C-alpha positions as CSV (number, residue, x, y, z in Angstrom):
1,X,133.0,-91.9,-24.3
2,X,130.7,-90.2,-22.0
3,X,132.0,-87.2,-22.3
4,X,131.9,-87.1,-25.7
5,X,127.8,-87.8,-25.8
6,X,127.5,-85.0,-24.0
7,X,129.2,-82.7,-26.3
8,X,127.4,-83.8,-29.1
9,X,123.7,-83.2,-27.1
10,X,125.0,-79.8,-26.2
11,X,125.7,-79.2,-29.7
12,X,122.5,-80.1,-31.0
13,X,120.6,-77.9,-28.5
14,X,123.0,-75.1,-29.4
15,X,122.3,-75.5,-33.0
16,X,118.2,-75.8,-32.6
17,X,118.2,-72.6,-30.5
18,X,119.9,-70.6,-33.4
19,X,117.7,-72.3,-36.0
20,X,114.3,-70.6,-34.1
21,X,116.0,-67.4,-33.5
22,X,116.1,-68.5,-29.4
23,X,112.3,-68.5,-28.8
24,X,110.1,-71.2,-28.5
25,X,107.0,-69.2,-30.3
26,X,105.9,-70.6,-33.7
27,X,107.0,-68.4,-36.7
28,X,103.7,-66.3,-37.6
29,X,101.9,-65.6,-41.1
30,X,103.0,-62.1,-41.2
31,X,106.6,-62.5,-39.9
32,X,108.8,-59.9,-41.6
33,X,111.6,-62.1,-41.2
34,X,109.8,-65.1,-43.1
35,X,106.8,-63.9,-45.3
36,X,104.2,-66.2,-46.3
37,X,105.0,-67.3,-50.0
38,X,102.1,-66.0,-51.8
39,X,99.5,-68.6,-54.2
40,X,100.4,-68.6,-58.2
41,X,98.0,-66.8,-60.0
42,X,95.0,-69.4,-61.1
43,X,96.5,-72.0,-58.2
44,X,93.2,-73.5,-55.9
45,X,95.4,-75.6,-53.2
46,X,97.4,-76.8,-55.8
47,X,100.0,-78.4,-53.3
48,X,99.5,-81.8,-54.0
49,X,99.3,-81.4,-58.2
50,X,102.2,-82.0,-60.5
51,X,104.0,-78.8,-61.4
52,X,102.3,-77.4,-64.7
53,X,99.2,-78.2,-64.5
54,X,96.6,-75.9,-66.6
55,X,92.7,-75.6,-66.7
56,X,91.0,-72.5,-68.0
57,X,87.6,-71.2,-69.4
58,X,87.3,-68.9,-72.3
59,X,84.5,-66.9,-70.5
60,X,83.4,-66.5,-66.6
61,X,79.0,-65.9,-67.9
62,X,77.0,-67.2,-70.1
63,X,73.6,-64.9,-70.7
64,X,70.2,-66.7,-71.9
65,X,67.0,-65.2,-72.9
66,X,63.8,-66.8,-71.7
67,X,63.3,-69.6,-74.2
68,X,66.7,-71.0,-73.6
69,X,69.0,-73.0,-76.2
70,X,72.5,-73.8,-76.6
71,X,75.7,-71.6,-76.2
72,X,79.4,-72.7,-76.0
73,X,82.5,-72.4,-74.3
74,X,85.8,-73.8,-74.8
75,X,88.5,-75.5,-72.2
76,X,92.1,-75.1,-72.4
77,X,93.9,-77.6,-70.3
78,X,96.8,-80.2,-70.7
79,X,94.9,-82.8,-68.1
80,X,91.6,-84.5,-67.5
81,X,89.1,-82.4,-66.1
82,X,85.4,-83.1,-65.0
83,X,81.9,-80.7,-65.3
84,X,79.3,-80.1,-62.5
85,X,76.0,-78.2,-63.0
86,X,74.3,-77.1,-60.0
87,X,70.9,-76.5,-61.2
88,X,68.4,-79.4,-63.2
89,X,67.7,-76.8,-66.0
90,X,71.5,-76.2,-67.1
91,X,73.4,-78.9,-68.5
92,X,76.4,-79.8,-70.8
93,X,77.2,-81.9,-73.5
94,X,80.1,-83.3,-71.9
95,X,80.3,-84.6,-68.4
96,X,84.1,-85.0,-68.6
97,X,87.2,-84.2,-71.1
98,X,90.7,-84.2,-71.5
99,X,93.1,-81.5,-73.0
100,X,91.3,-78.7,-74.9
101,X,87.8,-78.9,-75.8
102,X,84.5,-76.7,-77.0
103,X,81.6,-77.4,-74.3
104,X,77.9,-77.0,-75.3
105,X,75.9,-75.3,-72.4
106,X,72.3,-76.2,-73.0
107,X,69.1,-74.4,-70.7
108,X,65.2,-75.2,-70.6
109,X,62.9,-72.1,-71.2
110,X,62.2,-70.6,-68.1
111,X,58.6,-70.4,-67.6
112,X,57.3,-68.2,-65.3
113,X,57.8,-64.8,-63.5
114,X,60.5,-63.7,-61.1
115,X,64.3,-62.8,-61.0
116,X,66.8,-63.5,-63.4
117,X,67.8,-67.3,-62.6
118,X,71.4,-68.5,-62.4
119,X,73.3,-71.7,-62.4
120,X,77.0,-72.5,-61.8
121,X,79.0,-75.0,-63.9
122,X,82.1,-75.7,-62.2
123,X,85.4,-77.6,-64.0
124,X,87.6,-79.5,-61.9
125,X,90.7,-81.3,-62.4
126,X,92.1,-82.4,-59.2
127,X,92.0,-79.4,-56.9
128,X,91.9,-77.0,-59.2
129,X,88.8,-75.5,-60.3
130,X,87.1,-72.8,-62.5
131,X,83.3,-71.7,-62.5
132,X,81.1,-70.6,-65.0
133,X,77.9,-68.5,-64.2
134,X,74.5,-69.2,-66.7
135,X,72.0,-66.8,-66.3
136,X,68.7,-66.9,-68.0
137,X,66.1,-64.1,-68.1
138,X,62.2,-65.6,-66.7
139,X,59.1,-65.7,-69.3
140,X,58.0,-62.4,-68.0
141,X,60.0,-59.5,-67.5
142,X,57.0,-57.7,-66.3
143,X,54.0,-59.2,-63.8
144,X,50.8,-58.6,-62.6
145,X,50.1,-60.2,-59.4
146,X,46.9,-61.6,-60.0
147,X,46.2,-63.3,-63.5
148,X,42.1,-63.0,-62.6
149,X,40.1,-60.5,-60.4
150,X,36.3,-61.1,-59.6
151,X,33.9,-57.8,-59.2
152,X,30.8,-58.1,-58.0
153,X,28.0,-56.8,-59.9
154,X,27.5,-53.7,-58.5
155,X,31.0,-52.9,-58.8
156,X,33.4,-51.1,-56.8
157,X,37.4,-50.0,-57.0
158,X,39.8,-52.7,-57.7
159,X,43.3,-53.0,-57.3
160,X,46.5,-54.4,-59.6
161,X,50.0,-54.5,-58.8
162,X,52.2,-54.8,-61.2
163,X,56.0,-55.4,-61.2
164,X,59.3,-55.0,-63.1
165,X,62.6,-56.3,-63.0
166,X,63.8,-53.8,-65.1
167,X,65.3,-50.3,-64.0
168,X,63.1,-48.0,-65.8
169,X,59.4,-48.6,-67.4
170,X,56.5,-46.4,-68.6
171,X,53.0,-47.9,-68.1
172,X,50.4,-47.2,-70.8
173,X,47.0,-49.0,-69.6
174,X,44.0,-50.4,-72.0
175,X,40.8,-50.7,-70.5
176,X,37.0,-51.4,-71.7
177,X,34.2,-48.6,-71.1
178,X,33.1,-50.2,-68.0
179,X,36.9,-49.7,-66.1
180,X,38.2,-46.2,-65.5
181,X,41.6,-45.5,-63.7
182,X,42.0,-43.5,-60.6
183,X,45.3,-42.2,-61.2
184,X,47.7,-42.1,-64.3
185,X,50.3,-44.9,-64.2
186,X,54.2,-43.8,-63.8
187,X,57.4,-45.0,-64.6
188,X,58.3,-47.2,-61.4
189,X,59.5,-50.6,-60.9
190,X,56.5,-51.6,-58.5
191,X,53.4,-49.9,-58.3
192,X,49.8,-50.8,-57.1
193,X,47.0,-48.7,-59.1
194,X,43.4,-48.5,-58.7
195,X,40.5,-48.8,-61.0
196,X,36.7,-48.2,-60.9
197,X,34.3,-51.0,-62.0
198,X,31.4,-49.5,-62.9
199,X,27.7,-51.2,-62.2
200,X,26.9,-54.2,-64.1
201,X,23.3,-53.1,-65.6
202,X,23.6,-56.2,-68.0
203,X,21.8,-59.6,-67.1
204,X,24.8,-61.4,-68.2
205,X,28.4,-62.1,-66.9
206,X,30.8,-59.6,-68.1
207,X,34.7,-60.0,-68.8
208,X,37.3,-57.7,-69.5
209,X,40.9,-56.8,-69.7
210,X,43.3,-54.5,-68.1
211,X,46.5,-54.8,-70.7
212,X,49.7,-52.6,-69.3
213,X,52.2,-51.8,-71.9
214,X,55.6,-51.0,-70.7
215,X,56.4,-48.5,-73.4
216,X,60.3,-48.3,-72.8
217,X,60.9,-52.1,-72.8
218,X,58.3,-53.2,-74.9
219,X,56.8,-55.7,-72.7
220,X,52.9,-56.1,-71.7
221,X,50.8,-58.1,-69.2
222,X,47.1,-58.9,-68.7
223,X,44.4,-59.1,-65.9
224,X,41.0,-60.2,-66.4
225,X,38.6,-58.6,-64.6
226,X,35.2,-61.0,-64.3
227,X,32.0,-59.4,-63.1
228,X,29.0,-60.9,-62.3
229,X,25.7,-60.6,-64.0
230,X,23.6,-57.7,-63.1
231,X,20.3,-56.1,-63.8
232,X,19.0,-53.5,-65.9
233,X,18.7,-50.0,-63.8
234,X,14.8,-49.5,-63.7
235,X,12.8,-46.4,-61.9
236,X,9.6,-47.5,-60.2
237,X,7.0,-44.9,-61.6
238,X,4.2,-44.4,-59.0
239,X,0.7,-44.5,-60.8
240,X,-1.3,-41.0,-60.9
241,X,-3.2,-38.9,-63.3
242,X,-1.6,-36.1,-65.3
243,X,-2.7,-34.2,-68.5
244,X,-1.4,-35.6,-71.5
245,X,-0.6,-33.4,-74.8
246,X,0.3,-29.8,-75.1
247,X,0.3,-27.5,-78.3
248,X,-1.3,-27.8,-81.7
249,X,0.5,-31.3,-82.8
250,X,-0.5,-32.6,-79.6
251,X,-3.9,-32.0,-79.0
252,X,-6.6,-32.5,-77.5
253,X,-5.2,-32.3,-73.9
254,X,-6.5,-35.3,-71.8
255,X,-6.7,-36.7,-68.6
256,X,-4.7,-40.1,-68.1
257,X,-4.4,-42.4,-65.4
258,X,-1.5,-45.1,-65.5
259,X,-1.2,-47.9,-62.6
260,X,2.6,-48.3,-61.3
261,X,5.3,-49.4,-63.5
262,X,8.8,-49.5,-63.9
263,X,10.8,-47.8,-66.9
264,X,14.3,-47.8,-68.1
265,X,16.5,-45.8,-66.2
266,X,18.8,-45.0,-69.4
267,X,18.1,-45.6,-73.2
268,X,19.0,-49.7,-74.2
269,X,22.7,-49.3,-74.9
270,X,24.6,-50.9,-77.3
271,X,26.3,-52.7,-74.6
272,X,23.2,-54.2,-73.3
273,X,22.0,-55.1,-77.0
274,X,25.0,-57.1,-77.9
275,X,24.6,-59.2,-74.3
276,X,21.2,-59.9,-75.4
277,X,21.1,-59.7,-79.3
278,X,24.8,-60.7,-80.0
279,X,25.1,-58.1,-82.6
280,X,26.1,-54.6,-82.7
281,X,25.3,-51.1,-84.1
282,X,27.8,-51.9,-86.8
283,X,25.7,-54.9,-87.7
284,X,22.7,-53.1,-87.3
285,X,24.3,-50.4,-89.8
286,X,24.9,-52.9,-92.6
287,X,21.0,-53.9,-92.7
288,X,20.2,-50.7,-94.1
289,X,23.5,-49.9,-96.5
290,X,24.5,-47.4,-94.2
291,X,28.2,-45.9,-93.6
292,X,28.0,-43.4,-91.1
293,X,28.2,-44.5,-87.1
294,X,27.1,-42.0,-84.9
295,X,29.0,-42.7,-81.7
296,X,30.2,-46.4,-80.6
297,X,30.4,-47.8,-77.2
298,X,28.8,-50.1,-74.6
299,X,27.9,-46.7,-72.8
300,X,26.4,-45.3,-76.2
301,X,22.6,-45.7,-77.1
302,X,22.0,-48.4,-79.2
303,X,20.1,-47.2,-83.1
304,X,19.8,-48.3,-86.4
305,X,17.0,-50.3,-84.3
306,X,13.4,-50.8,-85.8
307,X,10.5,-51.3,-84.0
308,X,10.3,-55.0,-85.0
309,X,13.7,-55.6,-83.9
310,X,12.9,-53.6,-80.8
311,X,9.8,-56.0,-79.6
312,X,12.6,-58.5,-80.2
313,X,15.1,-57.7,-77.8
314,X,12.6,-57.4,-75.0
315,X,10.8,-60.8,-76.0
316,X,14.7,-61.9,-75.6
317,X,15.6,-59.9,-72.5
318,X,12.5,-61.4,-70.9
319,X,13.0,-64.8,-71.8
320,X,16.5,-64.4,-70.0
321,X,16.0,-62.5,-67.0
322,X,12.6,-64.5,-66.4
323,X,10.8,-61.1,-66.0
324,X,8.2,-59.6,-68.1
325,X,10.4,-56.1,-70.3
326,X,7.8,-54.5,-73.0
327,X,8.2,-51.2,-74.7
328,X,6.5,-48.5,-72.7
329,X,3.1,-46.9,-74.2
330,X,3.2,-43.5,-75.3
331,X,1.5,-42.5,-72.1
332,X,3.4,-44.4,-69.5
333,X,6.7,-42.4,-71.8
334,X,5.3,-39.1,-71.2
335,X,4.1,-39.6,-67.8
336,X,8.0,-41.2,-66.7
337,X,9.4,-37.8,-68.9
338,X,7.1,-35.7,-66.9
339,X,8.5,-36.6,-63.8
340,X,5.4,-38.8,-62.5
341,X,4.2,-38.0,-59.3
342,X,7.0,-35.7,-58.4
343,X,6.1,-33.5,-61.9
344,X,7.2,-30.0,-61.6
345,X,6.0,-29.4,-64.9
346,X,8.9,-28.8,-67.0
347,X,9.0,-28.5,-70.4
348,X,11.8,-30.7,-71.1
349,X,12.5,-34.0,-69.1
350,X,13.9,-32.5,-66.0
351,X,14.4,-29.0,-66.5
352,X,12.4,-25.7,-68.7
353,X,16.5,-25.4,-69.7
354,X,17.5,-27.9,-72.3
355,X,21.1,-28.1,-72.4
356,X,21.4,-29.1,-68.7
357,X,19.3,-32.3,-69.6
358,X,19.4,-33.4,-72.9
359,X,21.3,-34.1,-75.9
360,X,20.3,-32.3,-79.3
361,X,21.4,-30.2,-82.3
362,X,22.2,-27.1,-80.4
363,X,25.0,-29.2,-78.5
364,X,25.6,-32.1,-80.8
365,X,26.2,-29.9,-84.1
366,X,29.9,-30.0,-83.7
367,X,30.7,-33.8,-83.2
368,X,27.9,-35.1,-85.3
369,X,26.5,-38.1,-82.8
370,X,25.2,-39.2,-80.2
371,X,26.7,-39.1,-76.7
372,X,26.8,-41.7,-73.6
373,X,23.9,-42.1,-71.8
374,X,23.3,-40.4,-68.4
375,X,26.1,-37.6,-68.9
376,X,22.8,-35.5,-68.7
377,X,21.0,-34.1,-65.7
378,X,17.7,-36.9,-65.0
379,X,14.5,-35.5,-64.5
380,X,12.5,-35.6,-61.2
381,X,12.1,-39.2,-60.9
382,X,15.8,-40.2,-61.9
383,X,15.4,-41.0,-65.4
384,X,17.7,-39.8,-67.9
385,X,18.0,-39.0,-71.4
386,X,13.6,-38.5,-72.2
387,X,14.8,-35.5,-74.1
388,X,17.3,-36.2,-76.8
389,X,19.8,-38.4,-77.6
390,X,18.0,-40.8,-79.6
391,X,14.3,-40.9,-80.3
392,X,12.5,-43.6,-78.4
393,X,10.1,-46.5,-79.9
394,X,7.0,-46.9,-77.8
395,X,4.4,-50.0,-78.5
396,X,1.3,-47.8,-79.6
397,X,0.3,-47.5,-83.0
398,X,0.5,-43.7,-84.0
399,X,-3.0,-41.9,-84.4
400,X,-5.2,-38.8,-83.0
401,X,-5.3,-38.5,-79.7
402,X,-9.2,-38.5,-78.2
403,X,-10.5,-36.0,-75.8
404,X,-12.0,-38.9,-73.2
405,X,-10.3,-39.7,-70.3
406,X,-8.5,-42.8,-70.0
407,X,-6.7,-45.3,-67.5
408,X,-3.5,-47.5,-68.8
409,X,-4.7,-46.6,-72.8
410,X,-2.4,-48.6,-75.2
411,X,-3.0,-46.4,-78.1
412,X,-5.3,-47.2,-81.4
413,X,-6.0,-51.2,-82.4
414,X,-4.4,-51.0,-85.7
415,X,-2.1,-48.4,-87.8
416,X,0.6,-48.0,-90.1
417,X,3.1,-46.3,-88.2
418,X,4.5,-46.8,-84.2
419,X,5.0,-43.9,-81.8
420,X,8.5,-42.2,-81.3
421,X,8.9,-39.9,-78.9
422,X,11.5,-37.9,-77.1
423,X,13.7,-36.1,-79.8
424,X,17.5,-36.9,-80.6
425,X,20.7,-35.0,-81.1
426,X,19.7,-34.4,-84.2
427,X,16.7,-32.5,-83.2
428,X,16.5,-28.5,-82.2
429,X,14.9,-28.0,-79.1
430,X,11.1,-27.8,-79.8
431,X,11.1,-31.2,-81.1
432,X,12.6,-32.4,-77.4
433,X,10.0,-31.2,-75.7
434,X,8.3,-34.2,-73.3
435,X,5.0,-33.5,-75.2
436,X,6.2,-34.0,-78.5
437,X,5.2,-37.2,-80.6
438,X,6.4,-38.2,-84.2
439,X,5.9,-41.4,-86.1
440,X,7.7,-44.3,-87.9
441,X,7.3,-47.6,-89.7
442,X,7.7,-50.4,-87.9
443,X,10.4,-51.8,-90.5
444,X,12.1,-48.2,-90.2
445,X,16.3,-47.9,-88.9
446,X,17.8,-44.4,-88.2
447,X,20.8,-43.4,-86.9
448,X,18.4,-41.4,-83.9
449,X,16.2,-44.6,-83.6
450,X,16.3,-46.1,-80.4
451,X,14.2,-47.3,-77.4
452,X,14.1,-47.6,-73.7
453,X,12.3,-50.9,-71.8
454,X,9.3,-50.7,-69.2
455,X,8.5,-53.5,-66.6
456,X,5.0,-54.6,-66.1
457,X,4.2,-56.3,-62.9
């Protein structure tokens, strides 16, 4: 009996050794004598699943536009299954199901800027899983980093960063006249562009828009530029004595002494007029039944303005600013045009050669219009366009000069016409001399008639 038991033990050891190839080492996963059996296609750790279970979906991915909506996919299965969504903005109409079924995926609108967002819809039957990727485009496929940029009244350089999710863009930029671009935009995905904001010479806050248009992908975005209210640029004119008048039409030449005052560096522009009066040159044109405009833009001189309306303007401007703005007297106008105490005796305001300092018929005939103020050279005091561009109303009644020396004269006490000075884009050189004078009815409006303001102490 003992021998028989010993024999059985020996046989068992022999058989165990033969089955393991005579070694105590475990079989490795890459053992060539016992290769690993690969998973069946579609199996996800299905060892505990009943044989023959299926779970398939009709598409691996759904793409939604920014506004969201509903899209469908189909489930093919011979069993029960559940659905899980990884993000709250993505939902399905069934939390679970059985067998074959069409399932709807709903997404909310994507409000905001960023990359395309993604969610994962997971279907599971036991340990078998299938995943559906849900992607959605953002509200803004191009984006300006700031919504609003605030600028001081003095102006300066501002930077605007623009981004896009597309591989190719081409930006075109729309700007108000008081903002200019430093460099051209280029077809790049993300860039910072610099713009120069002009000084605000208007006693009101102003708002402009920088609009980037992506012409390739038909997109756009806007940044608002808010500039603090400024002040009208005025030039200090130190008082003094000068000889007023010149040729036959402007005789007799007489001595005039003036006290200190300020006068506008530029003619009143359309932008300033609109800020104070709330209307533009088009409305003025309609008052006289005209159909022609002679230059339009915030930096262009205001025209089609009567003397009466100019007086209304300075009254409103004074109320708005708390300062005493007026139309200059004829003597103040000529003294400033001559260069005041810095006068060099020029024929035109700032030069004996008119083309450098004035827009007149000789250089405006072809375009047949006014030009932006301050685009010619200034006179000795730093004042622009006192020769040419538009004729300028003065406060005086029009009348003959006296040969008596005068101090701070204001002209005749009455009359039928008011004084007009400086010549315009429609006049020849002779009419743009600093001594030239004209007259106009107080209610006259014309495409060559504008004005500048003075400021008294």
